[in-house]
N, C-alpha and C positions, 0 to 999 in steps of 0.2 A: 645552457652550455655555451652559447655564443658569447653571453656576457662574461662568464668566467674566463673564457679564452682571452677576451679583450682585456680584462683586468690583469690576468697573468702576464700578458705582453707589456702592459703599462708598468706593472710592478717591476718587471725585469729592466725596463728602460730607465726607471727611476732609482734602481738599486735598492728597492724597498726590502725590508726583512721578509715580507710575505703579506698575505691577506687572509681574511676569514670569510665564510659565507654560511648562511642559514636559510634554508627554504621552508622552515616550519615556523614562520612568523605571520602575524596579521597586523595590518595597519588600522587603527581606530582613530577616527577624526570627529571632532566637534566642529560643525560648520554653521556659520551665520553671517549675516550682513553686519558691517561695522565692527567686526571683531577687534580690529586694531584700536578702537576707541573704548572698548568695554573692559573695565578692570574687574578682576575677580574670577574670570572664566577659567584661566589656566590653573590657578590654585584649587579651584573647586573641582576641576577635572582630575588633577593629580591627587588630591586628598581622597576623592571617591575611589580611585583605583588602589590607592595605598590601603584604605580601610578594608578593601576586598582582598588585600595581600597579593596584589598583582604587580609584578615588577615592570617598569618602563625601560625597554631596551634602547630606544631612541626617542628624541623629541625634536619636532620641527614646527615652526609657526609661520603663518602668513597673515595677510590682511583679512582673510575670510575663514581661516580654520586653524585649529590646533591639532596636530597629528602625533600619535605615539605608536611605537611598535611593541607588541606583546607576543608571547608564545601563542601559536595558533590554537593550541588546546584550550586556552582560557579566553579566546576571543568572544564567544557568546556571553560568558560571564561579565566581561568588561563592557560589552555592548548593553546588556540589560541594566547594569549598575548605572551607567551614564544616562541611559534612557529614563530611568527613574528619577535620578537626581536633578536632571534638567526638565523634568515633567513633560516629556515629549508625548505622553499619552493624553495630555490635555489639548483641547482644540485651540487653534491659534486665536489671538485676540481679534475681535471684530471692531473695526473703526467706523464711527458714525458719519464722518465727513465723506461726501461723495468724491470719487476720483476726479482729478483735474483733467479736462480734455486738452488735446493739443492746441485747440483754438484759444484756450484760456491762458496758455503759457506765453512767455515773451517770444517774439519772432526768432531770436537767436537760439532759444532753448528748443523750439520746435524744429528748427533746421538741424540742430545737433542730434535730436532724437531720431529724425528721419535718416540721418547719416549713420547712426549706430545700427538702426534696423537693417539698412542696406548692407552694412558690413557683416551683420549676424547671419545673413542669408548665405554667406560663404565662410562658415566657421573654420573650415580647414585651411583657408588662406591665411597667410601670416601678414599682419599689419601692426607695426610698432606704434603705439599711441604716444608714449612718453618715456623719457629717460630722466628720472628725477634724482636730485642730490639733496640729502639731508645731512647737515653738518652740526646738528644740535645734540648728538648722542655720545655716550661713553660706553666702552665695553668692559665687562667684568668676566673673568674666567676662573673656574675652580678646577684644579687638577686632582686626579686620583680620587674621584668621588666613588664611594662604595656603591656597587651595582645591586642595590637592595631596595625593596619597597619603602616608600615614605620619605626618602631624602629630598626629592624634587618638591613634594608637597610642603615639607617643613621649610625649605628655603624660600619658596615663593609666597607662602603665607606670611612669613616674617617681613619680607620685602613689601607686600601689600599692606600690612598693618602700619608700616611707616609711611604710607601714602606715596610710595614711589611707583611710578608707572613703568612697566616693563614692555618693551616693544618686541624685539627678536629674541627667541630662545632656541638654542641648538644644543642637543646632547648627543655625543658620539656613541657608537656601539661600544659596549664595554669589552675590555680585554683583561684577563686575569682578575675578573670580578671588580674591575675599576673602570670608570669612564671619565670623560671630561665634559664640563657643562659651561656654556657661555651664554650671556644675555646682555642686552643693551638697555640703558636707562638714560634719562635726560642728563646732560652734562652737569647741571647745577645740583643734581642729586647723587652725583658719582661718589663723593666722599662718604655720604651717609650710607649708601648702598654697599660700598667697600667695607666700611666698619662692620656692618651687619653680617656681610658674607664671611668675613674673617672669623667672627664669633661662631657662626654656624659651621664653618669648616672645622674648627676645633671640636665643636659639639658632635658632629657626625663622623669625625675621624677622617676627614678629607686631607688632601695634600695642600700645596701652596695655592695662593690666590693672587692673581695679578689684575691690574686695571690699566686700560688705555684710556686716558682722560679725554682724548679728542679723537674720535673716529668719524669716518664719512660713510653713510649708507647710500648706495646707488641702487635704484630700482628701475628695471626695464619692464614696461607694461605693454600689453597688447593682446590682440585677438589672434588665436591660432597658436599660442605658445605651447599648449598642451601637446600638440602633435608635431611640433617643429623643434626637435632636440638640438638642432644646429645653432639655435640662438645662444644657449648657454655655452656651447663649445666656442663660438665666435667671441663671446664676452670674455671668457677665460684666456683665450689666445691673445686677445687684444691687450688685456691687462698684463699678461706675462711679457709681451713685447715691450711694454712701457716700463717693465721692472717694478710693477705694483703688486704687492702681495695681498692675497685675499684671506682675510681673517675669519670670516663667517659666510655661510651660504644658506639661504633657504629659498624654496620655490613654491609656486602654486600654479593653477591652471592658467592664470592670467599675468603672472609676474615672476621675475627672478630678482632676488635681492642679494647683494653682497656688501660686506663691510670691509673697508680698507683704511689705511692710515689717514688720519684727519687732515694732514698737510697736503695730501695728494688727491683730494676729492675732485677738485675742478679739472685737474689734468686727466683724471680717469673718466669723468663725464665727457669731456671734449673728445677723447680717444674713442669712446663708445659711440658717440654721435656720428663720428666719421665712419666707423666700421659698420654701423647699422643703418646708414643713411638710405640705402636702397630699399629698406623695408618700412621706412617712415613716410608719412604723407608729405 
């Protein structure tokens, strides 16, 4: 109820038409190391849920997981389907190489590891590790996407078949059985991805497709992000003061990512570095 009251107040201040809420949903996440560098995970997840005739109400990705919202009544079905397709019932692989001891690492690596361990002893303390800027991506957005099973699977299967790597994916909560879907790809693959997406938009009965050929992705990473909601608030306030519009957002336990106009990436990073300086080493 506290959240709804806060959203209602914000909607009034912004002169929004209103808002919707649903407390009968479940978040299903596929989690793993190096997710950002693994191709095929997203489309495999989406196809599995589509084949089970489960609709994805929202999608969000991060460097360590892909998350979707489904109706709470089908959560166990979704969980079992993903458990089977990713073979989580199998034991993890056994590596024959012995673990490397701290003494065998380089001095700077050992010092870094000790520093991380010390920081992890105070997980609820906030410590910003890095504010990174990636200016190598483009954004593609599809409007009026039918809020039905199989659309996301079809889109990202075709993109993957073209050997185009997808980084961020964000699908909004549907309204009137329609949603919006945005994702980022390398700039040099933007035209190919745009051509494919336009074809798919017609195939699936979507609305218009637009492309921002040059965007900047800003990532604020650190320990304690999960329990310090003020980091995201401070980020958005800082960018708003600079007049920088946020085009995409996704979050994880260790990072907040935003996409802004490509020509303002450096300005955005400098503003965030100043605003978050007290939380950095």
